[in-house]
C-alpha positions in Angstrom: 119.5 122.9 85.4 122.2 123.2 88.1 120.9 126.7 89.1 117.5 125.2 89.8 119.1 122.3 91.7 121.1 124.8 93.8 117.9 126.8 94.7 116.1 123.6 95.6 118.9 122.4 97.9 119.2 125.8 99.5 115.4 125.8 100.3 115.8 122.5 102.0 119.2 123.0 103.8 119.1 126.6 104.8 122.0 127.0 107.3 124.2 123.9 107.0 127.1 124.6 104.5 128.6 121.1 104.9 125.3 119.4 104.2 124.6 121.7 101.3 128.0 120.9 99.7 127.4 117.2 100.1 123.9 117.3 98.8 125.0 119.4 95.8 127.7 116.9 94.8 125.2 114.0 95.0 122.6 115.8 92.9 125.2 116.9 90.3 126.5 113.3 90.0 123.0 111.9 89.5 122.1 114.6 87.0 125.2 114.1 84.8 124.8 110.3 84.7 121.1 110.2 83.8 119.8 110.3 80.2 116.3 111.6 80.0 114.1 110.3 77.3 112.5 112.8 74.9 108.8 113.4 74.9 106.9 111.2 72.5 105.2 113.8 70.2 103.0 111.2 68.6 101.6 110.1 71.9 101.0 113.8 72.9 99.2 114.4 69.6 97.0 111.3 70.1 96.1 112.3 73.6 95.0 115.7 72.5 93.0 114.2 69.7 91.3 112.0 72.3 90.5 115.0 74.4 89.0 116.8 71.4 86.9 113.8 70.6 85.8 113.5 74.2 84.7 117.1 74.4 82.6 116.8 71.2 81.0 113.5 72.4 80.1 115.3 75.6 78.5 118.2 73.7 81.3 120.6 74.5 82.1 121.8 71.0 83.0 125.3 72.3 85.7 123.8 74.5 87.0 121.6 71.6 87.2 124.6 69.3 89.0 126.7 71.8 91.5 123.9 72.3 92.1 123.5 68.5 92.6 127.2 68.1 95.4 127.3 70.7 97.0 124.1 69.4 97.3 125.8 66.0 99.0 128.8 67.5 101.7 126.5 69.0 102.5 124.8 65.7 106.1 125.4 64.7 107.2 126.1 68.2 110.4 124.2 69.0 109.4 122.8 72.4 105.7 122.2 71.5 105.6 118.5 72.6 107.3 119.3 75.9 104.9 122.2 76.6 101.8 120.1 75.7 103.1 117.2 77.9 103.5 119.5 80.8 99.9 120.8 80.3 98.6 117.3 80.2 100.2 116.4 83.5 98.9 119.6 85.1 95.3 119.0 83.8 92.7 118.1 86.4 89.4 116.8 84.8 89.4 119.5 82.1 85.9 118.5 81.0 84.3 119.3 84.3 86.6 122.1 85.6 87.1 124.1 82.4 84.9 127.1 81.6 85.4 128.7 78.2 84.1 132.0 79.5 87.2 132.3 81.7 89.4 132.6 78.5 88.1 136.1 78.0 90.0 137.2 81.1 93.3 136.2 79.3 92.5 138.3 76.2 94.9 141.3 76.2 93.3 144.8 76.4 93.0 146.5 73.1 95.5 149.4 72.7 94.1 153.0 72.5 93.5 154.3 69.0 96.4 156.5 67.6 96.1 160.3 67.9 95.0 162.0 64.7 95.3 165.6 63.5 91.6 165.9 63.5 91.4 165.3 67.2 94.3 167.8 67.8 92.6 170.5 65.7 89.3 169.8 67.4 90.9 170.8 70.7 93.0 173.7 69.3 91.8 174.7 65.8 93.7 176.9 63.4 90.7 179.3 63.0 91.4 181.0 66.3 92.3 184.7 65.4 94.4 185.3 68.5 97.2 182.9 67.4 97.9 184.9 64.2 98.3 188.4 65.8 101.7 190.1 66.0 103.2 190.5 69.4 104.5 194.0 70.4 107.5 193.2 72.6 108.2 196.9 73.4 104.9 198.0 74.6 105.2 196.9 78.1 109.0 197.2 78.4 109.6 201.0 78.1 111.8 202.1 80.9 111.7 205.9 80.2 108.1 206.4 81.2 107.4 207.1 84.8 104.9 204.9 86.4 102.0 206.7 88.1 102.0 206.4 91.9 99.6 203.9 93.1 97.6 204.2 96.2 98.4 201.7 98.9 95.7 199.1 99.0 94.2 198.0 102.2 95.6 194.6 103.0 92.9 192.0 103.4 93.6 188.7 105.0 93.0 185.9 102.5 90.2 183.5 103.0 90.9 179.9 104.0 90.9 178.6 100.5 93.4 181.2 99.4 96.1 180.2 101.8 99.1 178.6 100.2 99.1 174.8 100.9 102.9 174.6 101.0 104.2 173.6 104.5 107.3 174.5 106.2 109.5 171.3 106.6 110.4 172.3 110.1 106.8 172.2 111.2 106.5 168.6 110.0 109.3 167.3 112.3 108.5 166.0 115.8 110.9 166.6 118.6 112.8 163.5 119.7 113.1 162.3 123.2 116.8 161.7 123.6 116.2 159.6 126.7 114.0 157.1 124.9 116.8 155.8 122.8 118.9 155.4 125.9 116.2 153.4 127.6 115.7 151.2 124.6 119.4 150.4 124.4 119.5 149.6 128.1 116.7 147.0 127.7 118.8 145.1 125.2 120.5 143.0 127.9 122.1 140.7 125.4 124.1 143.6 124.0 125.2 145.3 127.1 126.3 142.1 128.8 130.0 141.4 129.2 130.9 138.2 127.3 133.5 137.4 129.9 130.9 137.3 132.7 129.7 133.8 133.6 126.3 135.1 134.6 124.3 138.1 133.3 121.5 139.4 135.6 118.2 140.1 134.0 114.8 141.3 135.3 111.8 139.1 135.6 110.0 141.3 133.1 112.7 140.6 130.6 112.4 136.9 131.2 108.6 137.2 130.7 109.1 139.0 127.4 111.6 136.5 126.1 109.3 133.6 127.1 106.3 135.1 125.3 108.4 135.7 122.2 109.7 132.1 122.3 106.2 130.7 122.7 105.3 132.7 119.6 108.0 130.9 117.6 110.5 133.8 117.5 114.2 133.9 118.0 115.3 135.0 121.5 118.4 135.2 123.5 117.2 133.4 126.6 116.0 130.5 124.5 118.3 129.6 121.6 117.0 127.9 118.5 118.7 124.7 117.3 118.8 124.8 113.5 119.4 121.0 113.1 116.5 119.9 115.4 114.2 123.0 115.1 114.0 122.9 118.9 115.1 125.4 121.6 117.6 125.2 124.4 117.9 127.3 127.5 120.8 129.7 127.8 121.9 129.4 131.5 124.1 132.5 131.3 121.2 134.8 132.1 120.0 134.8 135.8 117.0 136.5 137.2 117.6 138.9 140.2 116.8 137.6 143.7 115.6 134.2 142.4 117.1 130.8 143.0 118.7 129.5 139.9 117.5 125.9 140.2 113.9 126.9 140.5 114.3 129.4 137.7 115.9 126.8 135.4 113.1 124.3 136.2 110.4 126.8 135.4 112.0 128.0 132.2 112.6 124.4 131.1 108.8 123.8 131.4 108.2 126.9 129.2 110.8 125.5 126.8 109.1 122.1 126.6 105.8 123.8 125.8 107.5 126.0 123.1 109.2 123.0 121.5 105.8 121.2 121.1 104.2 124.3 119.7 107.0 124.7 117.2 106.7 121.1 116.1 103.0 121.6 115.6 103.6 124.9 113.7 106.2 123.2 111.4 103.8 120.3 110.7 100.8 122.6 110.0 102.8 124.9 107.7 104.8 122.5 105.7 104.0 122.5 102.0 104.1 119.8 99.4 107.0 119.9 96.9 108.2 117.7 94.1 111.0 116.3 96.2 108.9 116.1 99.4 105.3 114.9 98.5 102.8 115.0 101.3 99.8 112.9 100.4 96.8 114.4 102.2 93.2 113.4 101.9 90.5 116.0 102.1 89.8 114.9 105.7 93.5 115.4 106.6 93.6 118.8 104.9 90.6 119.9 107.0 92.3 118.8 110.2 95.4 120.8 109.2 93.3 123.8 108.5 91.7 123.5 111.9 95.1 123.2 113.6 96.2 126.4 111.7 93.2 128.3 112.9 93.8 127.2 116.5 97.4 128.2 116.3 96.3 131.6 115.1 94.0 131.9 118.1 96.8 130.8 120.4 99.0 133.6 119.0 96.3 136.1 119.7 96.2 135.0 123.3 100.0 135.4 123.5 99.6 139.0 122.1 97.1 139.7 124.9 99.6 138.4 127.4 102.3 140.6 125.9 100.0 143.6 126.2 99.2 142.7 129.8 102.9 142.7 130.9 104.6 145.0 128.4 102.0 147.7 128.0 99.6 147.3 131.0 96.6 149.6 131.4 96.8 149.1 135.2 99.6 148.0 137.5 100.2 144.3 137.1 102.6 142.3 139.2 105.2 140.5 137.1 105.5 136.9 138.0 106.9 133.9 136.0 104.8 131.6 138.1 101.6 133.4 137.2 102.7 133.4 133.5 103.4 129.7 133.8 99.8 129.0 135.0 98.3 131.2 132.3 100.4 129.6 129.5 99.7 126.1 130.7 95.9 126.8 130.7 96.2 128.4 127.2 98.4 125.7 125.7 96.7 122.5 127.0 93.9 122.5 124.3 96.3 123.2 121.4 98.8 120.6 122.7 96.1 118.0 122.8 95.9 118.5 119.0 99.7 117.9 118.9 99.2 114.5 120.5 96.5 113.8 118.0 98.8 114.8 115.2 101.4 112.3 116.4 98.8 109.5 116.4 97.6 110.5 112.9 101.2 110.2 111.7 101.2 106.6 113.0 98.4 105.8 110.5 95.5 106.2 113.0 92.3 107.7 111.5 91.9 111.4 112.2 88.4 111.1 113.4 89.2 108.1 115.5 91.9 110.0 117.3 89.7 113.0 117.8 86.8 110.8 119.0 89.0 109.1 121.6 90.3 112.4 122.8 86.7 113.8 123.2 85.7 110.6 125.0 88.6 110.9 127.4 87.8 114.6 128.1 84.2 113.8 128.8 85.1 111.0 131.2 87.5 113.3 133.1 84.9 116.0 133.2 87.2 118.5 131.4 84.5 120.7 129.8 87.0 123.1 128.3 89.0 120.5 126.5 85.8 118.7 125.5 84.4 121.8 123.8 87.7 122.7 122.2 88.3 119.2 120.7 84.7 118.6 119.7 84.7 121.8 117.6 87.7 120.4 115.7 86.0 117.1 115.4 82.8 118.5 113.9 84.8 120.6 111.4 86.5 117.4 110.3 83.2 115.5 110.4 81.6 117.8 107.9 84.3 116.8 105.4 84.0 113.2 106.3 80.3 113.2 105.8 80.5 114.6 102.2 81.2 111.2 100.5 78.8 109.5 103.0 76.1 112.0 102.0 76.8 111.5 98.3 76.6 107.7 98.8 73.4 107.8 100.8 71.6 110.3 98.5 72.9 109.3 95.0 74.4 105.9 95.4 77.8 107.1 94.0 81.3 106.3 95.2 84.3 108.3 94.2 87.1 105.9 93.1 89.9 108.2 94.2 88.4 109.2 97.5 89.9 107.4 100.6 87.8 109.4 103.0 85.2 106.6 103.0 87.0 103.3 103.2 83.7 101.5 103.8 82.9 99.8 100.6 84.5 97.6 97.9 83.0 98.1 94.5 82.7 94.9 92.4 81.7 96.2 89.0 81.8 92.8 87.4 78.7 91.5 89.2 75.6 91.0 87.1 72.2 92.6 87.7 70.8 89.5 89.4 73.4 89.7 92.2 73.5 93.5 92.4 72.2 93.7 96.0 74.6 91.2 97.6 77.7 91.2 95.4 78.3 94.6 93.8 78.8 96.4 97.1 80.1 94.7 100.2 81.4 96.0 103.5 85.2 96.3 103.7 86.5 94.4 106.7 90.0 94.6 108.2 91.6 92.4 110.8 89.4 90.4 113.2 86.4 91.2 110.8 86.3 94.8 112.0 85.0 97.5 109.7 87.6 99.8 108.2 85.9 102.9 109.7 86.0 105.0 112.8 84.5 103.4 115.9 81.6 105.9 116.2 80.5 105.0 112.7 80.4 101.2 113.2 77.0 101.1 114.9 75.3 102.9 111.9 77.6 101.5 109.2 74.9 99.0 108.2 72.4 101.8 107.7 74.8 103.8 105.6 75.6 100.8 103.5 71.9 99.8 103.0 70.8 103.4 102.2 73.4 103.7 99.4 72.5 100.2 98.0 68.8 101.0 98.1 69.5 104.1 96.0 71.5 102.1 93.5 68.8 99.4 93.4 66.1 102.0 92.9 68.1 103.7 90.1 68.3 100.3 88.3 64.5 100.2 88.6 64.2 103.8 87.3 61.9 104.8 90.2 64.1 107.0 92.4 64.4 110.8 92.4 67.8 112.0 93.7 66.2 115.4 94.5 64.0 113.9 97.2 66.6 114.6 99.8 66.6 118.4 99.0 63.0 118.8 100.1 63.6 117.7 103.7 65.4 119.6 106.4 68.7 118.0 107.4 69.2 117.5 111.2 72.1 119.5 112.7 75.1 117.8 114.2 75.5 118.8 117.8 77.2 117.5 121.0 74.2 115.3 121.6 75.1 111.6 121.5 72.1 110.8 119.3 72.6 113.7 116.9 74.8 111.6 114.5 72.4 108.7 114.5 69.5 111.0 113.8 71.4 112.5 110.9 72.1 109.0 109.5 68.5 107.9 110.0 67.2 111.0 108.1 69.2 109.9 105.1 68.6 106.2 105.6 64.8 106.3 105.9 64.1 107.9 102.5 65.6 105.4 100.1 64.9 102.3 102.2 61.3 103.3 102.7 60.8 103.9 99.0 62.3 100.5 98.1 60.4 98.7 100.8 57.1 100.2 99.7 57.9 99.3 96.1 58.7 95.7 97.0 55.6 95.2 99.2 53.0 97.3 97.3 53.8 95.7 93.9 53.7 92.3 95.6 56.9 91.4 93.8 58.7 89.8 96.7 55.7 88.2 98.3 54.5 86.8 94.9 57.9 85.1 94.5 57.7 83.6 98.0 54.2 82.4 97.2 55.4 80.7 94.0 58.1 79.0 96.1 55.5 77.7 98.5 53.5 76.3 95.7 56.4 74.6 93.8 58.4 73.4 96.8 56.4 73.4 100.0 53.1 72.0 98.7 50.9 75.0 99.5 48.3 73.7 97.2 48.3 70.0 98.3 46.1 68.7 95.4 48.3 70.2 92.7 51.5 69.1 94.4 50.1 65.6 94.9 49.3 65.4 91.2 52.8 66.4 90.3 54.3 63.9 92.8 52.0 61.1 91.6 53.0 61.7 87.9 56.7 61.6 88.8 56.3 58.4 90.9 54.3 56.6 88.3 57.0 57.3 85.6 59.7 56.2 88.0 57.9 52.9 89.0 57.2 52.1 85.4 60.9 51.4 85.0 61.0 52.5 81.4 64.0 54.0 79.8 63.9 57.8 79.7 61.6 58.1 82.7 63.7 61.0 84.0 64.0 62.9 80.7 64.2 66.5 81.8 62.3 67.9 78.8 59.4 65.6 79.4 59.4 66.2 83.2 59.6 70.0 82.6 56.5 69.9 80.3 54.8 67.8 82.8 55.5 70.2 85.7 54.5 73.2 83.6 51.2 71.6 82.7 50.3 70.7 86.2 51.5 73.9 88.0 50.2 76.0 85.1 46.7 75.5 86.5 47.4 77.7 89.5 50.4 79.8 88.3 50.5 82.5 85.6 51.7 81.5 82.2 54.9 83.5 82.5 55.6 82.0 85.9 55.0 78.5 84.7 57.3 79.0 81.8 60.1 79.6 84.2 59.7 76.2 85.9 62.5 73.7 84.9 62.7 70.1 86.2 66.2 68.6 86.3 67.1 65.0 86.9 70.4 63.2 87.4 71.2 59.9 85.7 69.9 57.4 88.2 68.4 53.9 87.7 64.7 53.7 88.5 64.8 50.6 90.7 61.9 51.8 92.8 63.2 50.2 96.0 63.9 53.3 98.0 62.5 56.7 98.5 66.0 58.1 98.1 65.7 57.7 94.3 63.5 60.9 94.3 66.5 63.0 95.3 67.5 62.8 91.6 64.6 65.1 90.8 64.9 68.9 91.4 62.7 71.9 90.4 64.4 75.1 89.3 62.2 78.1 89.4 65.1 80.6 89.1 68.6 80.2 87.8 69.7 79.0 91.2 67.0 78.0 93.7 67.6 77.8 97.4 68.9 74.3 98.2 66.7 74.1 101.4 63.6 74.4 99.2 64.8 71.5 97.1 65.4 69.3 100.2 61.9 70.0 101.6 60.4 69.3 98.2 62.3 66.0 98.0 61.2 65.1 101.5 57.5 65.8 100.7 57.7 63.7 97.5 59.3 60.8 99.5 56.3 60.9 101.8 53.9 61.0 98.9 55.8 58.1 97.3 55.1 55.9 100.4 51.4 56.9 100.5 51.0 56.2 96.8 52.6 52.7 97.1 50.6 51.7 100.2 47.3 52.9 98.6 48.0 50.8 95.5 48.9 47.8 97.7 45.6 48.1 99.6 43.4 48.1 96.5 45.5 45.6 94.5 43.3 42.6 93.7 44.5 39.2 95.0 43.2 35.6 94.6 44.1 34.8 98.2 42.7 36.4 101.2 45.2 38.7 102.9 46.1 37.9 106.5 45.3 40.3 109.3 49.0 41.0 109.9 49.1 42.5 106.4 46.4 45.0 107.2 47.9 45.8 110.6 51.3 46.6 109.0 49.6 48.6 106.2 47.6 50.6 108.7 50.7 51.4 110.8 52.8 52.5 107.8 50.0 54.6 106.3 49.3 56.2 109.7 53.0 57.1 110.0 53.1 58.6 106.5 49.9 60.7 107.2 51.2 62.0 110.5 54.5 62.9 109.0 52.9 64.7 106.0 50.5 66.5 108.3 53.3 67.6 110.6 55.5 68.8 107.7 52.9 70.8 105.8 50.4 71.9 108.5 52.8 72.5 111.4 56.4 73.1 110.3 55.8 74.8 106.9 52.6 76.7 107.8 53.7 78.1 111.1 57.2 79.1 109.8 55.7 80.8 106.8 53.2 82.7 108.8 55.9 84.0 111.1 58.0 85.0 108.2 55.2 86.9 106.4 54.5 88.9 109.6 58.1 89.8 110.0 58.4 90.8 106.4 55.6 93.4 106.9 57.6 95.0 109.8 61.0 94.9 108.0 62.6 98.3 107.5 64.9 97.5 104.5 65.8 94.9 102.0 68.7 93.6 104.1 66.4 93.0 107.0 64.0 91.2 104.7 66.9 89.0 103.4 67.9 88.2 107.0 64.3 87.3 107.8 64.2 84.9 104.9 67.6 83.4 105.9 66.2 82.8 109.4 63.0 81.4 107.9 65.0 78.9 105.8 67.1 77.9 108.8 64.1 77.4 111.0 62.1 75.6 108.3 65.1 73.3 107.6 65.3 72.4 111.3 61.6 72.0 111.9 61.3 69.7 108.8 63.9 67.4 110.6 66.5 68.0 107.9 69.2 69.7 109.9 72.6 68.1 110.7 71.7 67.9 114.4 68.7 65.8 113.6 70.4 63.6 111.0 70.0 60.3 113.0 66.2 60.9 113.4 65.9 61.8 109.7 67.8 58.6 108.7 65.4 56.5 110.8 62.4 58.2 109.2 63.8 57.4 105.7 64.4 53.8 106.7 60.8 53.6 107.9 59.6 55.1 104.6 61.7 52.6 102.7 60.0 49.9 104.7 56.6 51.1 103.4 57.9 50.9 99.8 59.3 47.4 100.4 56.1 46.3 102.1 54.0 47.5 99.1 56.2 45.8 96.5 56.3 42.4 98.3 52.5 42.4 98.6 52.7 41.9 102.4 54.8 38.7 102.4 57.2 40.3 104.8 54.7 41.7 107.2 56.3 40.1 110.3 59.8 41.5 109.4 58.2 44.9 108.7 56.5 45.0 112.0 59.8 44.1 113.8 61.6 47.0 112.0 58.7 49.4 112.8 58.9 48.4 116.4 62.6 49.1 116.4 62.6 52.4 114.5 59.5 54.1 115.7 60.5 54.2 119.4 63.9 55.5 118.4 62.2 58.3 116.5 59.8 59.1 119.3 62.6 59.1 121.9 64.8 61.3 119.8 62.0 63.8 119.2 61.2 64.0 122.9 64.9 64.4 123.8 65.5 67.4 121.5 62.1 68.8 122.4 62.8 68.8 126.1 66.1 70.7 125.3 64.0 73.7 124.4 64.7 73.7 120.7 61.2 73.2 119.3 58.1 72.4 121.3 56.4 71.1 118.2 58.8 68.1 118.2 57.3 66.9 121.5 53.8 67.2 119.9 54.9 65.1 117.0 56.3 62.5 119.3 53.0 62.4 121.2 51.1 61.9 117.9 53.4 59.1 116.8 53.1 57.3 120.1 
């Protein structure tokens, strides 16, 4: 344990003995005093049993069998729970990422078969007669016999392939230039310098070489590395010939500043995540780091070209630190712009946001080189950023562990009825700003709606996720409209399919038509029958007149004549506990019609207002035809006429002007809507406009209250049989001018021209 700790501390503190000793003491003290709990072997067994069950449920029996085989091999091993616990912690979605075929690569190669005598005898059999013959050792070794003289053979030079391929070692050596070593030693100015000298003269070429090495991140003598800060400092002992020291130090300091920033960028790009130093990086951040590494490599290649230019030139090149400074500054400006972006990213700014701001600044300053350089990095990161957006817009899926797309909050507890508005919502930060890069905010609504449309279509089982593969995807370029074009290509498919389904099947328009019939009196005869039935029950004063079951059956029977049976069955009439005194039209507010689980309140208000108008008309009509022993005075008929005329004008305005014109405009806008959210917004605006035109908004509350008082006068007049005609006329003379003046006032303000028309009709 302590050996591993020592290696870990050495890797972190490489060249600081005092810090190493202090860190080792702290680590040893903590390790001795900590008691580590043993691995729970029963928990490990249960987790592997769960994995086995999961594999078999997902139809991966091959994977489950392979797992069981290897678990059986580990039985009896002393550290089996610890090993299995480690494997569980290292596992990364084994169901999706594991391939059983890959296990064949781990199977050891079968050993070659043992050599047998049959194979040996097959190569060298015993039946060969030559091996059994006796050898005459004296036949060729007689020294007494004289050898016959042989004729000298003509020497023939051997062919090329007969020459011996053995080489003379001396021929392989290359002669050494003794002066080359001397020249090399002379160039090492840091070795030949006298340590007692305050200043050591060097050439400008040597300064150029040291500068290029320093910019490449190497240790030099002119620039000293600081181990505790990972920076460099200028060694002022070396002085360039025939150059002012102040100017030289200033120039070299600028080189040093560039080198320090490059070294910081290299260290940040090359740092690795360890157990003691975790570096949480999202896929987008990893892409940015990879792009920085690529640019650092390109910068090093440019430095190599500069080294070849000065140290091994093809043609005569004047050596100049000033020229090198200009070249290095031009080469390093783009890569150092990434360093500034890196610092902003470390301060929790979004990577793409920082890149986009840098691109915008370069474009505004007409810096084409920096614009092209930074935009290339931006598009590399954008490809990674668009992957979850593409998945959301094409399949309607959101990865729970992916923070690349912080656009949506997933509410999985919402029911199917509120799927469109509640399950997915835009994630807002401070000041109601979207938690997304600024360039995405103009099209965030389209991204959001496209994904929701796919989810909605999936719930309807009418969407094919392969429909995106057939079309050609627009390319992302430097054009400002390229990104919006790409978003629109993904957006139009799902939203168009959903819109066509809603309009072609008449689902939405049929629901709106049902709302018009039930609440807005589209069929005046049927609505009047329903209102009359409710009013007669209320005026009867009987107990239970507002029984919701009776009223529901009554409504279903009346509206069932023009609605389908299934639609009529969904109609429910609710009534609050109110005494049916019949003295005010406000009593009708206790009645409400529910077509869905929660109908729009504005529909209920308009329905109540219409029933209040019908209540006055019904009461006045009965008062006119009610038989009487005494002849009614002329004042009675005058008041009756004024009140009925007011009720008729108000009903005509509400149904034929306010409701009809608003509904017509809404239907036309629905036909042009591009998506469901736009349709919903159109309906919201329709409700707002209808509420205002029907004189029910808060701004028109005084006018509405005066209208209700005038309607109550009609009910009172009908119930008193005209005995209060004079008082009624006085109240009408007081309220009607107030209503007319109020309508003209708000009409002149430019809100609704139809209010002035209503005022003209009432006057």
